N, C-alpha and C positions, 0 to 999 in steps of 0.2 A: 817213380819220381824222375826217371832218366827221360822220358818224352818230356816232361814240366820243364826239366833244366834245358833240355835240347831247344826248346820252343823260344826260353828268355835268351838264348845264346843267339839264336835266329834273328831273334827281333832285334837285339843289338847290332848284328851286322847287316841289317837291311830289312828287316821286316818279313816274317812269313807267316801266310795263313795257316790256323788249325781247324779242324773240323771238330765239334762238338754238338752236345744237345743241350737245350735250356732244360734245367731242372728244378727251377722256382721262379716265381715272378713276384716283386714286390715293390710297388711304384717303377721306376726305372733303373730297378737293381735286378740284373739277371743271371745266377750263378750258373755258369755253364761247366760241362764235365766233359771230357775228352770221351770219343766215341767209345771207346774201349774200357767205359766206366774208371778212368784216369783221375787226376787230382780236378778238384774244382777251384774254378777262378771266377770272382765275381766280375761281370761284364756291364756294360752300357750300350747302348742304343747308339748309332750315329745320327745327329742330329738332334731336333727338338721332339719329332712325332715318333712313337713307338708303336709298331705294328708285332714286336717280338711277343710270343705265346709259349707257355709251358711245352715241352714234347716236340719245339723247333729243332730241326737242323740246322745250325749255324756254322756261316765261316767269322773266326774272331783273330784279332791281333792283339798283342802285347800291347798295353800304353803306359805301364810301369810294371815293375816286378810282381805287383800282387793285384794288378787290375788288367782289363782287357776292354777292348771296343768290338761290338758285333758288326761287321760289314756286310753282311749278306746271310739270306734267310734263304733255305732250301726250298724246293719245291713240297708242298704239302698234299696229304691225302684227303685231310677235311680239317675242317675248322667248328669245332663248338663253342657256341656265344650264346646269351641272353641280351635282350634288348628291349628298350621303349623307344618312344617318339623323341627321346632328348639324347642318349646316348647308347652305348654298347659296353658289354663286360665279356672279355675274353674268359674262355672256361681252359682251354688245352687244344692242342692239334694231334693230326695222326692217331687216332685212336680208331680201336676194334669193337670196344663195346661200353656202356653206361652200366654202372651198377649204382642204383638209387637205395640209401638205406633209411628204413623206415622202422618205426617202433610202436610196441604194443602201448605204451605211453611214454612221454605226452601224447594228444592225440595229432595223428598225423594229417596233412592236409590233401585230400585227394585233388584239389586243383592244383597243386605243384606237384602231384605224383602224374598226372594227366599231361601237363605240360612237358614236364622232364621225358617221358616216351615219346610224346610227341616230337619234340627236338631230335631224339635219336633214332626215330623213324626218318626225319627228314633229311637227317647228314647219313645215311644209310648204317647205323649203328645197331648192334645187337644191345638188346636191354636185358638187364637181371635185377629183380627186386630182392633185395633182402628184407625180413621181419625181424628186427632186432628185440631184445629184453623178452624173450617168451617166458622167461623164468617169473614175470610178473601175472601170474596165472589169472588173476580176476579181471585182466585187461584182453587177455589174448583171445578169448571167443568172439567179440565183435571186431577185433582187428583181422583175423581171419576172415569173418563173414564178409568184410568191407572190399577186401580183396580177392573173393570169388570171382567178381566180373572180370578181373585183369588175367585170373587164369584162365579163364574161358576163352579170352582173345588170344591167349597162345603164351602170354608171357610166363616166365619161371619165376616162382617163388621158394626162397630158401630161408627157413626159419632156423634161427640160431638166438643165443645170447653172447654176446662180447664176453661176459665173466664165465664162460666153459672154461674148462682146460685147453691149452693149445691143440692137444690131437682130437679134439671133440669139434674145433673150428675147422682147421686146415682140411679134412676131408671133403668138407661139403663145399668149398670154393676152390681150392687147388688145381681142379684139373678146369675149372671155367676161366682162371687166371692166367696160369700157364702159358708162355711165350705169347700174350696177348697185351695190348696196351689198355687199361682199363680205368676210368675216371670215375669217382666216387662222388656222387651228389647226394646232399641232404638237408633238411632242415636243423637248425640250432637244435640240440637235446636227444637226437636221434641215436647218440653213441656210437657216431661214425669215428671220431678220434680213436676211441677204446678198440675200436674193430681195427683200425690202422696199427696201433700199436700191437697187437698180437699178430699181425701178418709181417710187419716191417719190423727189421732191428732198429733199436733206438740209435744206434752210431748214426744212421743217416739223417737224422733228425739234427743231433749235434753239428756234423761237418756241413749241413746247410746253415745252420744259424751262425758257425763262425764265418761262411764265406759272406753273410749279411750283415756283419759285425755283431760283436758279442751282445747278448742282451735282447734280442729283437724277438717280439712274441711271432713263434713258429706257427701258431695256429691261426694266425690273419690271412695268410696267403696261400696261393697253389703251389704245390711243390710233388714233385716226380720222384718216386721210389723205386729200384730195381730190386725187385724179388728174388728172394734164394732159389728159388725154383724155376726162374726165368718168366722173363714179361715185365712189366714195369704196371705200378699203380700210382694213379694221380689224384693226391686229395684237394679237395679244395673248401674253402670256408663254407659254413653253413649260410643257408638264405632264406630269406621270408617271401620272396617273390619272384618271378621268372615269367619275363617277357620275350615274347616271340615276333616283335615288331618286323622284323628283318625277312620273315617267310612270305611268301605272295599266296594269296587263295588258292592257287593250283597247288602248291606245294603242301598247304594246309590240308587239303582234302584228302591227298594221297598220302599223308602222314597217320591217318586214322585209319588203322587196320580193319574197322568194322564198317566204313565206309566203302571200302575196295571193291566188293562184289555187286555194288551199286552203281559204282562210275561208270557213265557212258551210257545208263541207260536211262536217262532222264528225257522229257519230252522235249526240252530245249537243249543243246548242244553246249549254250554257255549258261547253262543254271548254275545258281549259286548255292543251293541246296539251303535256303533260308525261308523261304515265303512262296516260290514259285508252284504254279498248279503242274501237277505230272512230274513231280520230282520224286525219283526212285528211293532217295536217302530219306525223306521225309516220310515216304510211304513205309519205309523199314522202320521208323521211330515209331510211328501208328500202330505199326502191326507188332512191335515187341522185339523186334530183332536187334534193335540198336538201342541203347539206352537214352533216355532222353537228357540225362546229366552229360553224356558224351556229345549230343546235339548242342546242347547249352554250351559246352568247352568251345566248340567248333565255331558258333556264333560270337561268341565272346572273341576269340582269336581274331575273327574277321573282322570285327569291329575295330579292335586294338590297330591291326594291320592298316586299317584304312585311315588313322588320325595323323592327320599332317600339322605339323607346328609351323606357323605363319609369321 
């Protein structure tokens, strides 16, 4: 608590900036922790518009004994967000990898899975797929079958049950989470929160809840946890849609791992890979080297990106 007290005394004597990391976001409320994992202070952005995201390194000042104001956002390595033609929703910044949680049941959406993987590829993130609830044995064969094409594309799939004992879950994930910044994404009902509770001490949730005022529901906002073995885990609310309106056509085609071997081989240099003659991508679809479902997703994303609100 020494640095916390020192920060207050400096603020009272003329105002001093402190450096911290944003560990949660709820509206305009941003709990910020000192960079050495010190005390958490509830902060607000300066001005009406907020561009702050979980994982941001920020400079902040005390505005009162228990609140602060964010005065500067540090340089970002990346920014993961989803968007449609109307609005954008920030997930987090400064990430290394995306972990998408699926389950044997309820039935997971391949559309959402595909979109999350495309977002990761477009932002230079590694992807890790976790298939949860493998204890539901009746639904396991179909879930495994649906994930075969993603294994073929090179994506790692880890199978587990969040109901497992701690020692059974950790060995499968620790090496991939250690010293890395990982964001968890998933539909509602996939068991994401149960998995987080296994990997992160409960005390972290209580501390953030306190910073956001007692009684606030901590399952409805994005928050960052420091992992005991090193690295950080960012949990986000479950979602049912994932727009990628902000990605250009060029970004989209490069984000499809199965398209890459054919890019630059089309008859026309400005091929859109939709209906053009001599398109290497379409020929690969016809030959069975690219799944039709993947091309359908690409065509849908290109269509969505072309929509303009007038």
